[in-house]
N, C-alpha and C positions, 0 to 999 in steps of 0.2 A: 694651325694655331686657334682655329676655331673649336675645331674638336677638343682641344686642351684647354682651352676656356670652359666649355662645357663640363668636363670631365671635374676641374678644379671646382667649380659650381656645385656639382651634384655632391662629391665628396663633404665640402661646406655643408651643404645641406643636411645630408646625412649626419654629420656630426652634431650638428645643431638640435637635430631630432631627439639624437641619443642623449644630448645634454638635458635638452627640456623634459626627456621622462626622467631622467636620474634625479633632476630637481624635485619634478613632480612626486616622484616615489619619497625623495627625503623629505617634502614638504608633508607628505602623508603621516611620516614615521610617528607615532604619539610619544609623545614627552612627558610623562607623570609629573605633576607636580606635588609630591608628596606633603611638604611643607605648607601646603594651602588646604587641604582634607581637612575635611570636619568630622572629628571621631566621635560616631554616635554607638551606644551600646544599651541595649534594653531587650534583651533575649527574653522569648516565652519559655520559662522553664518549668513546664507543669511535669512532674514525674509520672513518666509515663505508664508505668506499673509500682504501685507503692508496696508491693510485695518484694521486689527485688533493687538490689544498690542499684545508684546511678552516678558514674562520674561524668559531669558534663565538661565538653571541650571548648566552649563559647568563650570569646575574650580575645586576647591579643596572640593574633598569629604574624609568621612573618610572609611579606608577599613580594613577587616581582613578576615582571610580564616575560615571556618568552621562556627559555631554558635557561638564561644567564642574566647577569647583572647584578644590582646590588638589592639586597633585601631591606624593605621596609615595613613597619609596622601596622597593621590594618586591626580594626575587631571585628570578629565576625561572630554573627551572622552579617554578612557584606557581598555589595555586589561592585567591581571595580568601575563602574561607571560614575559612581559618586566621586571618584578622584578626577580632581581637574587636570585636564589633558587627556584623560582615557572614557571620556564621556561615549565616543560612537567606536573603541576599540574593537575591533571583533580577530581573536586569535586566543592564542594560549597562555595561560598565566599560573603560576606555581604558587601554591600556600604550605607552610610547613608548621609543626608546634612539636615542643617534648611533653611528654606526660609520663607520670610514674603510677605504677601499680604496685598495691602493696600485696603483702604477702596473704592475707587472710580471704583471697579469693578462690583459693584451693580448692577443688572440686567443683567450681564453676566455670564457665564459659564465657570470657569477654567477648561480648556483640558490639561491633564498631556501627552505629546508626548514623545515616544523613537524613534530615527531615526533608531536604529539598536542596540540589543544586542545580543553580542556571547555565546549561552546557553539559557536554560529555565529560566526563570525568576516569580520571585512572586514580587509583587509590594505593600508595607505597606504606609499608610498616618496616624499619629498618632498613630501608630501599628493595623491600622484598615486595613485587606487585601482589597485591591480594585481591584486587577487585578493578573490573572495567567496565564502564556504564554509559549507554547511550545515553543522549538528551532526552528525559522523561521528567516531567516536575513531580513526581510521585516520589515517596521517602523510598531507600535501600539500605540493606545491613549486610554486613560481612563477618564471619567468625575469625577472630585474629588471635585464637589461644595459642595455635602453633608458629606464632610469631613475633609475640611479644616476650620480653625479656621482665622475670618478677623475682626478686625485688628489682629495681634500676630503672634507668631511665629510656623512653622508647622514644622514636622519632616518626611523626606521621606526617605525609606528604600526598598533596592532592593537587594532581593537574587537571586544571579545568579549560575545554576549548569551547568557544561558543560560535565559532565560525557556522554559516548558516547552511553549508553542505552537511555539516554534522548534526544538525536540530531539524529533522523532519516534521517535528510536534511543534514548531516555533509559532507562538503567538501572531497571529495577522494583524497587522497594524498597529502593535506595539514595538516598542525597543527593544532590540537584541540584547537582552542583559547578558552579566556574565558574572560568575562568582558562586559563593557557597551562601547563598540566600538565606538559608534556615539553618538550624540549631542543628548541633553536633553533639553526640554522646556515647558513652560506652557503658550497655546494660549488661549486668552477670547475671546469666542464667543457671540454673541448676539442672543438675540431669531430670529430673523431675518440674516439669515446666508444661504450661499452656503455650502451645504453637501459635494457634487460632482459636479464636472465639468470636460468638455473633447472637444477637438478642434481638428479636421482633415479635410484634404481637398483631392478631387480626383482630377484627371487632366480629362476634359471634351473635350479640342481642345488644339492641342499643335503646336509650332513653334520650330525653332531651340531651341531658349534661353528662351522660356515664353510659358504661358499655360493659357487659361483659365481654372479655377478651380471651381468645386463645393465644398462649404467649407458647414460644419455643426458643430453649436455648441450646447452642450448638458449640462444641469444642474438640479440637484436637489434641491431645495430651501425650507427651512423651513420658512413658511410664516405664523406669528400668528395672524395675524389681518386679515386673508382672501385673501387679494390682494396686490399686489406689482407690481410696474412697474419696467422693466430689460431694461437696456440700454447697447449695445454692440458695440464694435467698432475693427475691426480685419485691423490690418496694419503691412508692416513691422517692424521688430525690429529696423533698422536703415533705415530711408528713409520715403517716403510720400506715400500714394495713399491707398486703401484699401478700406473697406466698413464698412456703420454706420447703425445700426437698433436698434429697440426697441420693447418689448413685454410687454402686460398686461398678469400677471398669476394669476390665482385662486387658493386657497388650496383647496385640498381634505378633506376628512373624517379625514384622518390621519395628518392634519396640513403641508401636503408637495404639492408644485407646481412644474411644472414641464416645464423646457425650450427646446423646439426644433426647433433652427431657420437653416435653410437650405438657401442659396445663392450663389451670383457668386463671385469670385475672377477676375475681368479681368486684363488680361496682369500680371499675378502671374509671379515670377520668380521660378524655379524648384529648389529644393535642390540638391544638388551633391557633390561628393567631390571636384571638381574644384571650386564650387559656393554654399556653404552652405547657405542657404536664410533661416532666422527663420522669422515665422512670430507669433505673439501676438495679443491673444484674450483678451480684457478687458471686463470683466462684472461689471454693478454696480446695486444693486438693493435699491429701495425706498419704503417705505410703505406711505399712506396718512399721518400717523402721523409725519413722517421724520424721521424714523429709517432707517439707512442705511446698505450695507455689499457690499461687493465687491470680486471678483475673478479674476485671469489672468490663463491663459494657453499658452504654447508656442507650435508650430506646424510648420510644413514645407510641400511643395506642393511636392511629388515625387510619383511615381509608380516602383516599385521592384515585379518582377515576375520571373517566372522560366519556362523554356522549357526543352526537354530533353538535350540539349547540356551544360547547364548552366544557368545561370543568365541574366537578362536585366534591367537596370536602366533607367528610363525615355525613353525607346523603345529603348535604345542602349546598347548592349554587354558589360557586363562588368565583368572581372575577379576578385574574391575575392584574394588579396594579405594581408592575415591578419597575426595578432599576438595575443595570449592569455595574456591578461592582467590579471594577477593574482595581486590583489591588495594588495600586500606586498611592503612596501616602504622603508624599510631599515633605517638606521640612529637610531636605537631603537625604530620606531614608529609600526614596525609590521604591522598589518592591518588597523591600525588607520588613515584615510585619511586626509589631508592637501592641502590646495588648491596649496601652493609650490610645494609639491612632487607631486599631480597630473598634475600640468602643466609642472611639468620637465619630465614627463613621456611622456604627449601628444607630447612634442617637441622631444624626441627622436623617439616617433612611425612616426612622420612625415617626420623627418629628413630621415629614413631609406626607404620611399617609401612608406609604408604600406597604405592603403585603408579601412581597416576593422580591427575590434578588436572583441574578444571573452571575456565573461564576465561568470564564470564558476558558478557565484551566481548573484543575483541581488546587483547591486554595488550601492555605496553611490549616490545619486541623482545627487549631483553636477557633478559626473564623465560623466553622460549621457548628462549634458547641456554641458559640455566641447566636449565631442565627436559631439553634434549637431552643435557648432561653429566650430570646425575644420573639418567637412566633413569626419567624419569617420562612416563606417556603423556599425551596432553592431549585434551581435548575443548574446543574453541573456537567460539565462537558468537557471532552477532549479539545486539543487547542490543536485541531485539524481543519483545514480551508482547502480551497481550490481541488487541484486534480491529485490523484496518487500517482505519484512519481517514486519510481526506484523497486517497482515490483514486490518480489516476494518478502524481501527483506523490510521494504518499507509496511507492507502490511502487518508484519510479526511484531514490528514497532506499535502498531496500532494494537495490536492483540494485548501486548504486555502491558503498554500505558492503560487499556481497559480493565483488564483485568487486576491491575494493581490498584485503580481508582475505586472498583466497587469493593474489594477486598477490606480496603481502606475506610471507608465511607457509608456501607449498606447499612449501618445499625442507626444511622442519623435520621430523626423522625422530620426533621426539616429539608431533607433531600425527596423530592416528589417527581423528580424528573431524571433520567439520564441523557445527556448528549453528546453524538458522536462526533460533533465539530460545527460549526457555521460558514456560512460562505462557500459550502461545498458544491462542486460542479458534477450534479448527479447526470448531467447528459453527454458527461465522458463514460463509454461503456465499462472500463475497468475501475473506475472511481463507483461506479452504481452498484457493480457487483460487490465489491468490497463493502459498501455500506450496507447492503442485504444481508452478507455474511457475519459482520460486526453486530447487526441489531438482533439476527438469531442466536448469537453466541450470547448478547448481552439478557436477552428476554429468558435464555436459560439458566444463567447465572442468577439473575433476580427478577424471577416472575411477576413480583409484586408491583415493578415500579414503571412508570410508563417511558418511552424511548422516543426520542426524536432525531432527525437530521436536518440541521439548519442550511438554507440555500439562501441565494439573493434573489430578490424582485418578487412580488408576489403572483405567484404561476402556479398550477398544479402539476404534480409529475407524478409518475408511476410509481408509487412507493410502496414498498413491500408490505404484507401484515402485519410486520414487526412494528412498522413506524405508526405509533398512536395518534399523531397529530401532525399538521403540517407547519412548519415553522421558517420564517422569514426575516430577512433585512430587509429594511425599507426607510430609506431616510429621505420620505416625502418631503418637500417644499425647501431642500438642499441639496443634496446631489443625485436624489433619485426623481421618481416620476413628481409631478404636482400633488399637493393634497386633494385637490378636486379628482383628480385622476385616482388616486388612490381609494376613494370614497366611492368612486364608479366601479372599481376592481373588486373592493370588498363587498359591494352590495348585489354584484352580478349576479346572473342565474346560474352559472357555472360553480362559482362558490359556494352560494347559498344552497346548492344542492348536493355538494359534498358530504359525504358520511363521516369522516374524520373534523374534527375543529381546525381552528388557524390561530398561532399565535405569531405577534409581531416579536423576533427575538432581540431587534434594536431598531430604535427611530429615534430621531431628533434630528437637531442643527448646530453647527459651531457657534460659538460667540465669545469675542474677547472681553475687555473690561469695559468699552463702551454702552451706554445705555441704547443710543442710536435712533434710527427710526426702523419702523416696522418693514419698510421695502429695502433696507439696506442689510443685505447679508453678510454674516460675520458679527451683527448687532444683538445685544441683548434681546431686543423686542422682537426683533426676525425671529430668535430662536423661541421665544414666547409661543407666538402665532404659529410657528411652524408644528412645535409639539400641542399647542392645543387645537389645531387643524385636524392630527392625525387622532389625537384621543377622540373626536367627534365621530371621525369616520370609524373608529372601531366601535364606539357606542352605537352608531346606527347600522351597523352589521350584524345579522342573525345569528351567525356561527363563528365569531372570534372571541376565542376563550381570555384574551388579553396581551398585553404586551409589556416589552422592557424599555425605558429610557436608556439610551446609551449617551453618556455614562453618569456615575455619581458626580465623579470631579475630574477636573482636566488631568491628563496624563501625558507621559512621554511617549512619542512616536518614533518612528524610524528616521534616522537622520535624511533630510532632502535635499542638504547641499554639500553632501559627501562628509569626509572626517573632519572637516575644519568647523563646520557648524556645529556648535557644542550641543545645543537642545534643540527638538522639535517639540513644541507642546501642542497637543491634539486639544482643543478647546471646547470639546461637545459636552463638556460637563455641565451638571446643574449646579456645581461649586467651583469655584477655581482651583488651582492646585493647592494654594494655601488654605484652600478651606472657606473663602468667603463667599457667602452665597449669591448667585447670579439671579435677576428678575423674577425667572421662571420658578427657581426653587422658593423665593418669598411669596411668590401667589401660592405654588403647592403646600406650603406650611402655614398658610394662612398669616404669614408675617408681614406680607405686602400690602399696599393700599390699593384698590380699585383702579383710580385715578392715575397709577403708575403704569398702567399696561390699557389705557382707553386707547383703542385703535386711532393712530394716527402715521401717515407717511411723513410727517415734517416734524419741525421743532414745535410747531404751533399747535396749542392743546385746546380746541374749540371745534362745535359743529355749527354748520349754518343750514337755516332752510333755504328752498328755491329760490323763493324772492329778495333775500338779502345777497345771495350768491350771484344773480344777476346784475343788482346794484354794482356790486364790487367790481364785475366785470365791465361793467361801464364805466366805472370811473377809471379801471385801468387804462381801457383804450382812450379815453379822453386825456389823462396825462401823457400817455407815448404820443398822442396825437400833436398837442402843445409843444411838447418838446421836439419833436420832429419838425413843426412850425418854426421853432427858433431856428434848428440847422438849417433851414432855408432848403429842405429837399423840395417842398413845392415851389419854390422860387427856379429850382432847378429843373424841375420838370417843365414850367409854365414860360420861363423867361430865361433859358439857359445863356443868352448873348449878354444878360447883366450881370451874370456870375464876376466874381472876384477873387483871385486866391487868399488865403490866409495868410499875410506876410507878418503876423507878430504883432503890428502896431492897432489892432482892432479892439481898442477900449471899449468900445460901446458892446461890442460883441461879448466881452468878459462880464462887464457888467451887467448887462441882460440876462447872461447865463447863472449869475451867480445870484440875481435879486428873484430872477424868474424861473429861467430854464430848470436848475440844479432843483429847485423844492418841487417842482411838477415832474422832475425824474423820480423823484424819491417817491412820491406820491402815488406815480404812477407805477413804479415799481412794487412796490410794498401792496398796493392794492393788487397787482396781479399775481404777487407771493401768497396772500390771503386768500383769492379766487382758488387758486391751484389746490393750496392747502384743504380747503374746504370742500372742494370737488372730489377731491381724493377721499376725506372723509365721511362726504354723503354717499358716494358709492366706492367702497375701497376696492382696491384690485388684490388679486390673489398673490400673496408673496412667494409662491412655489414657481419652479421653473423646471425645466426637463433637461437643459443640458449643462453635465458638469464642466465642459468646456468651457462655457461662458461664466459659470461662477468662477472658475480657477483665474480666469481672463481678468473678469471684474475684480477681484481681489488683489492680483498682482498690480496691476495697471492702472485701473480707475479709482480704488479705495484711498490711496495716497492723494491728500488733496493737492498738491504742487502739480501733480501728474493730472489729475482731474481739471483745475483750473487752466493750464495748460491745453487741453485738450478742446475745451470750449470757447478759449480763447484766439485759437488759432481756427476753429470753425469758422469763428464769427469774421475774421480778417478773409477767408477764402468766401465766405459770404458776401462780404463787402466788395471784394476786388469782382465777383462774377456780376454784383449787381452795377458796379461802374462800368463794365466793358457792356452790358445790356444796354444801359441808357446811353452809353457812348453811340451803339450801333443805331440807334432811334434817333438822338437828338443832335448826333454830331459834336458832342463836347468831349473835350478831354477827358479821357477816363480816369485819370488820377484826382482829378478836381472832383469828379462825382463820388469817386472812392472814398475821399478823405471825408465828405459830407454824411455819403451812408455809413462809414465806419462810425462816424461821429455819433450817429443816430440809433445804431444798432450792435455795435460792437459789445457793449454791456447790457444789452436789453435780456438776452438769455440768461444771463449770468445773474440778474437779478429775478427774474422768474423761476430760477432752481436755487434761489438764495436758502429757502428752508431747508434744502437736502443737504447742503454744504455745511461741515465742520468748522466755519471761519468765524471769527469775532465781527461784529457789523463793522467797526472801524476799519478790519481789512477791507471793505467794499469802498468805504470812502476813501482811502489811499488809492485806491484801483482807479475810481473815478478821477480823481483830482490830478493823477497821472497821466491818465489818458487823455484829458481834456488838454493839459500843458503839451502834452506829444502832438496832438492836431493841431492848437490854435497857433503855435509856433512855425506851421509850414515844416516838420521837420520831413513827413512823409515826400513832398513835391520835393524838397533839395535834396534828399537822398536818393530817391528812386529816378526821378522822372530824366534828367539830364544824361546820366550815364547810359540808361536803358532805351534800347529801340523799341520803338511802339510795335513794331510786329510781334516784337518778344513777348511783349506784354500783351497781347492779345491773345496769343497761341497759352501762355501762362495762365491766363485769366479763363479760358476755355476750359484747362485741365482741372481750375481750380473750381467751375463752376459745378462738374461732375463730380468733383471730391467732396464738395460742400454738404451735397445732398447725401452721400455715404455717411460722412462725418456725423452731419447733424441727426441723423436716423439712428446712429450708433449711442450717440450722447443721451439721447431721448430714452433709449430702450436700456443702456445702461445705469442710468442716474434717476430714474422714474418708474419703469416698468419692474425693473428687478431691484 
């Protein structure tokens, strides 16, 4: 019988587990709410080549998740995370659109081009797969001339899969978006066509504002008839001057000809943040039969070098004062770039005085053109972090992404350094070897630019010679080391002796909507002081070339609570997600007031010298002493036999408390609050900490006011119980009587001392005092606890309470004052 019951119980348990798993999976299944989506459409449709016809495919597409289900309309460019119910969806989704090609494209090849897809992509034309792409943020294209119907309707389908396992280059710390996040178009290319083109210039001789530059223009041209004449002109984007050239090209056996023109640009204006001069190289190719094609490239004349102390731009010392521009644009757009949103961000960046930006992945190409014209130096990097896992295939992905990034963006004068990634684990041998190979490849492809590989924490590593400077992420004062420790590290002999300079790729701290107090992590004042202290540490170091605050604006991070948590906002931005400036941005842009960031650890804004501080402390002690005297603690210690319980009829006690004890309590508590505030203002504590675990615990368990209040209140009750047992052991008085008196005198005392650090209105303290006094005066403690509980049990409990009280009080003090 027993075995049968056990068997039945086991089967029932397994059934419950299976049902729970099924319900859990069902609960995780995404349920998109298309009726609630906000349709947004503002693509950046710059003609990629004005010499060619372009058919834009942006606009209304049909969309569905998985490989089945109902089709719904979305606007491309688009990420499905903007659809309610799909905020954290990871998996496959399908897009489709119909398009028509006219007959007049005869003799030209339709090239389908995607500027960027978030996830791996499979492209089908009329149900024929024409391309399969792994997850990389750079553009890709495919010749579809053999698969389209002309004239007639054609169907384009794109299956996108954003699962992490298929995204070796996923950006660490950001949401795993999915969708066609950049523009799509078909470009019609003639048999005579420029396949590749690049333009660059180096300073040969220089004056104060000008330079004689040696320019180079290269191109690979498909020449179907053997010969083509190429005409070129280099001139400022705005203004006159420049150079004109022409060259007769002959194709090789593969049908391609190669242009490599070198010449001088006399009196060239050098590109700089103060004067971002852009030059345009225009090329036109013509065959004897009259076939034509063209290309154009924008570039600048500038030199960006490094020495052991930092960086030099056009021969002059320059300090990088930058910000990480994570391309999340708010207002429902997510990572989908629009011209208006990007221009707005550029205005915020320049208004704050920044001269550099860092992209953690290759951005929309229009953003780089904006940086060119705004005079912003750019660090552009691969979205690679951690260890290289996946062997040769993963390394091949990195190589392909690296080659595509350089080929697309090498002509931009704003791009001064290429990055292999950030947070890279160079302590892993396989990863370190991959970094060395990638750095050598990058130097060979673009020898004129600096190369870096970002790591976590300030520490030198055995970097290959192709790595031009050390680059670190260090969130001092927040999740990293203390700001004082960072200052010591940057000024240490080992760092100062390095032959290569250092750059802080990311620093800063999180801050929500509260101004808060400087000692409260997550507040805007704490963010301000953590950033200010890090900037001071960089300024004091001899060979730090600058750094980047992470980030310009709050952005969406990975879901921390599973798929049911709709959005997780990483609040390290200088602006919130809707671009409302925080305190630190206001100070950087000179829009804030000095008094807004006067150092304070509390809500009280003042400073006191030592004498007034001592008087306040004496007043506070006097107030508490008088209140304690009213509470008859002195009588409990001197004449315990005269004590009587609080029976609720003591009108004299109540009248004395209201007329004398309560005012002295408030005066004493206020004086102690002022004293604590003034002391911390006089000798401010460092807002930094070294333990991310403590920060997380504080943010989750201590920041909410009800939890913090409960912790302190319970701690005071423990303290009172411990005091009652001690007094009972010495005086032989019933412990709960002593408990009532000591609780009456001390339960709210620490609460008042910490009043400046607690975001609660003052009337809330009055309610707490009144409630506690009523609870004590009515004798509720004695009537509730004394009769049913044995004295021995109370003694044991109070003993444990005494030990716990010490731990709790220390924790409360650390979490509410020091941190």
